[in-house]
C-alpha positions as CSV (number, residue, x, y, z in Angstrom):
1,M,0.0,0.0,0.0
2,T,2.8,2.4,0.9
3,T,4.8,1.6,-2.2
4,M,1.7,2.2,-4.4
5,A,1.0,5.6,-2.8
6,T,4.7,6.6,-3.2
7,S,4.7,5.6,-6.8
8,R,1.7,7.8,-7.5
9,L,3.4,10.8,-5.9
10,N,6.7,10.2,-7.7
11,R,7.4,12.5,-10.5
12,L,11.0,11.4,-11.3
13,P,12.7,8.6,-13.1
14,A,14.3,6.1,-10.8
15,A,17.9,7.4,-11.4
16,E,17.0,10.9,-10.1
17,R,14.7,9.9,-7.2
18,G,16.0,11.1,-3.8
19,I,18.2,13.9,-5.2
20,T,17.4,17.3,-4.0
21,I,18.7,20.8,-4.6
22,G,20.7,20.5,-1.4
23,D,23.0,17.9,-3.0
24,F,24.3,20.8,-5.2
25,L,24.8,23.3,-2.4
26,V,28.2,22.1,-1.3
27,P,30.8,23.4,-3.8
28,I,32.2,20.5,-5.9
29,Q,35.9,21.1,-4.9
30,L,34.9,21.2,-1.2
31,G,32.5,18.3,-1.5
32,E,35.2,16.0,-3.1
33,R,37.3,16.4,0.1
34,L,34.5,15.5,2.5
35,S,32.9,12.2,3.3
36,V,29.2,11.8,2.5
37,R,28.4,11.8,6.2
38,T,30.3,15.1,6.7
39,R,28.4,16.7,3.8
40,H,25.1,15.6,5.3
41,V,26.1,17.0,8.7
42,I,27.1,20.4,7.2
43,L,23.8,20.7,5.4
44,I,21.7,19.7,8.4
45,V,23.5,22.2,10.7
46,T,23.4,24.9,8.1
47,G,19.6,24.3,7.7
48,A,19.0,24.6,11.4
49,L,21.0,27.8,11.7
50,F,19.1,29.3,8.7
51,I,15.8,28.6,10.5
52,A,17.2,30.1,13.7
53,L,18.3,33.3,11.9
54,T,14.9,33.8,10.4
55,A,13.0,33.1,13.6
56,N,13.9,36.3,15.3
57,Y,12.5,38.5,12.6
58,A,9.2,38.6,14.5
59,V,6.3,40.9,14.3
60,P,3.7,40.7,17.2
61,V,0.1,40.1,16.2
62,P,-2.4,42.0,18.4
63,G,-4.6,39.5,20.4
64,S,-2.4,36.5,19.4
65,P,0.4,34.8,21.3
66,V,1.8,33.7,17.9
67,P,4.0,36.3,16.1
68,I,4.6,36.6,12.4
69,T,8.1,35.3,11.7
70,G,10.2,33.9,8.9
71,Q,10.3,30.5,10.4
72,T,7.6,28.9,8.2
73,F,9.3,30.2,5.1
74,S,12.7,28.9,6.2
75,V,11.4,25.5,7.4
76,L,9.7,24.9,4.0
77,L,12.9,26.0,2.1
78,V,15.1,23.8,4.3
79,G,12.9,20.8,4.0
80,G,12.6,21.1,0.2
81,A,16.3,21.7,-0.2
82,L,17.5,18.9,2.0
83,G,15.0,16.1,1.5
84,F,13.2,13.9,4.0
85,R,15.9,12.8,6.5
86,R,18.0,15.9,6.4
87,G,15.0,18.2,6.4
88,L,13.6,16.4,9.4
89,L,16.9,16.5,11.3
90,A,17.6,20.1,10.5
91,S,14.1,21.2,11.8
92,A,14.5,18.9,14.8
93,L,18.0,20.3,15.5
94,Y,16.6,23.9,15.4
95,V,13.9,22.9,17.9
96,V,16.5,21.3,20.2
97,L,18.8,24.3,19.9
98,G,16.0,26.4,21.3
99,F,16.1,24.4,24.5
100,F,19.4,26.1,25.3
101,L,19.7,29.2,23.0
102,P,17.3,32.1,22.3
103,V,16.6,31.0,18.7
104,Y,12.8,30.8,18.9
105,A,10.6,33.8,17.9
106,N,11.1,36.9,20.0
107,H,14.4,35.4,21.3
108,E,12.6,32.9,23.4
109,S,14.3,29.7,24.6
110,G,13.7,26.7,26.8
111,I,11.8,23.5,26.5
112,G,9.0,25.3,28.4
113,T,8.2,27.0,25.1
114,I,6.8,23.7,24.0
115,V,5.8,21.9,27.2
116,S,6.6,22.0,30.9
117,V,5.3,20.6,34.2
118,S,3.9,22.9,36.9
119,G,2.3,21.6,40.1
120,G,2.2,18.1,38.7
121,S,0.3,19.2,35.6
122,I,1.5,19.4,32.0
123,V,1.6,22.9,30.7
124,L,1.7,23.4,26.9
125,G,3.4,26.5,25.4
126,A,1.1,28.5,23.1
127,T,3.6,28.3,20.2
128,G,4.9,24.8,20.9
129,G,2.6,23.1,18.4
130,Y,4.0,25.2,15.6
131,L,7.6,24.2,16.6
132,V,6.6,20.5,16.6
133,G,4.8,21.1,13.3
134,F,8.0,22.4,11.8
135,I,9.6,19.0,12.2
136,L,6.7,17.3,10.5
137,A,6.6,19.8,7.7
138,G,10.4,19.7,7.1
139,A,10.2,15.9,6.7
140,V,7.1,15.8,4.4
141,V,8.2,18.7,2.1
142,G,11.6,17.0,2.0
143,R,10.1,13.7,0.9
144,L,8.0,15.4,-1.8
145,A,11.1,17.2,-3.1
146,E,12.8,13.8,-3.3
147,L,9.9,12.7,-5.5
148,G,10.4,15.7,-7.8
149,W,7.6,18.0,-6.7
150,D,10.0,20.9,-6.5
151,R,11.1,20.7,-10.1
152,R,8.1,22.6,-11.5
153,L,6.3,25.7,-10.2
154,L,2.9,24.1,-9.5
155,G,4.4,21.1,-7.8
156,A,6.7,23.2,-5.7
157,I,3.9,25.4,-4.6
158,A,1.7,22.3,-3.8
159,A,4.5,20.8,-1.7
160,M,5.0,24.0,0.2
161,A,1.2,24.3,0.8
162,I,1.1,20.8,2.1
163,G,3.9,21.5,4.5
164,N,2.2,24.7,5.6
165,V,-1.1,23.0,6.3
166,L,0.7,20.4,8.4
167,I,2.2,23.1,10.6
168,Y,-1.3,24.4,11.3
169,L,-2.7,20.9,11.9
170,V,-0.4,20.6,14.8
171,G,-0.2,24.2,15.9
172,I,-3.9,25.1,16.1
173,P,-5.1,22.2,18.3
174,W,-2.0,22.8,20.5
175,L,-2.9,26.4,20.8
176,M,-6.4,25.5,21.7
177,A,-5.2,23.3,24.5
178,A,-2.5,25.7,25.7
179,A,-4.6,28.9,25.7
180,H,-8.0,27.2,26.5
181,L,-9.5,28.4,23.2
182,D,-12.3,27.0,21.2
183,I,-11.7,26.2,17.5
184,A,-13.0,29.5,16.2
185,D,-10.9,31.6,18.6
186,A,-7.8,29.5,17.9
187,I,-8.2,29.9,14.1
188,A,-8.7,33.7,14.6
189,A,-5.6,33.9,16.8
190,G,-3.4,31.3,15.2
191,F,-4.3,31.1,11.5
192,R,-6.2,34.0,10.1
193,P,-3.6,36.8,10.7
194,F,-1.0,34.8,8.9
195,L,-3.0,33.8,5.8
196,V,-1.9,36.5,3.4
197,G,1.7,36.3,4.5
198,D,1.6,32.5,4.1
199,V,0.4,32.8,0.5
200,I,3.2,35.2,-0.3
201,K,5.8,32.8,1.3
202,L,4.4,29.8,-0.5
203,L,4.6,31.6,-3.9
204,L,8.1,32.8,-3.2
205,A,9.3,29.4,-1.9
206,G,7.6,27.6,-4.7
207,A,9.2,29.8,-7.3
208,L,12.7,29.5,-5.9
209,F,13.0,25.7,-6.3
210,P,12.3,25.5,-10.1
211,A,14.6,28.5,-10.5
212,A,17.4,26.8,-8.6
213,W,16.9,23.6,-10.6
214,W,17.2,25.7,-13.8
215,V,20.5,27.1,-12.6
216,V,21.8,23.6,-11.8
217,H,20.8,22.2,-15.2
218,H,22.5,25.2,-16.9
219,R,25.8,25.2,-15.1
220,P,28.8,25.3,-17.4
221,E,30.0,21.9,-16.3
222,E,26.7,20.4,-17.4
223,R,27.2,21.5,-21.0
């Protein structure tokens, strides 16, 4: 069943399956001197740091504990660029870095941003679900990129949209539980203010991948 579903999603010949734009990000001369594992580690760490850098460009949203940040955009880019495993690990590494460093939105840090225990009760952080959703989105967008969705504009936008939806599917119920909101209030606070910005991010991220593949296919060494 899983194999059949994957084959329907696949848009690449077998020889190209699993290759993402991230495999072309390490300069050839440098890459030849590094082991495969070292290249993977460099890309994962770079992806996590990129997400961290964009997280602190935050704009508060009146009436919402969730700010507008560049995180969603960077998570989708990193996932699509690195593929399933590296995208998942880069997003997860970013979340773990936030346990110790102020790399979450508004320079927040600590595992309490996601979940904590107070008085014997579990306390969820209002934005924790979005952080968990980043890991899921990074993995899924990465897998779709491995299947070739990022090679064409519509496919790239669709992959980014799926990743974005997954973030909200985790983030909004988490926000409901953390802030004791009903579904309507959670959508009003945790989704609606970001809709226009998300559309712009999706279009931009979706356009970047086909453009990057065009550059890769037209490099001088490819001629």
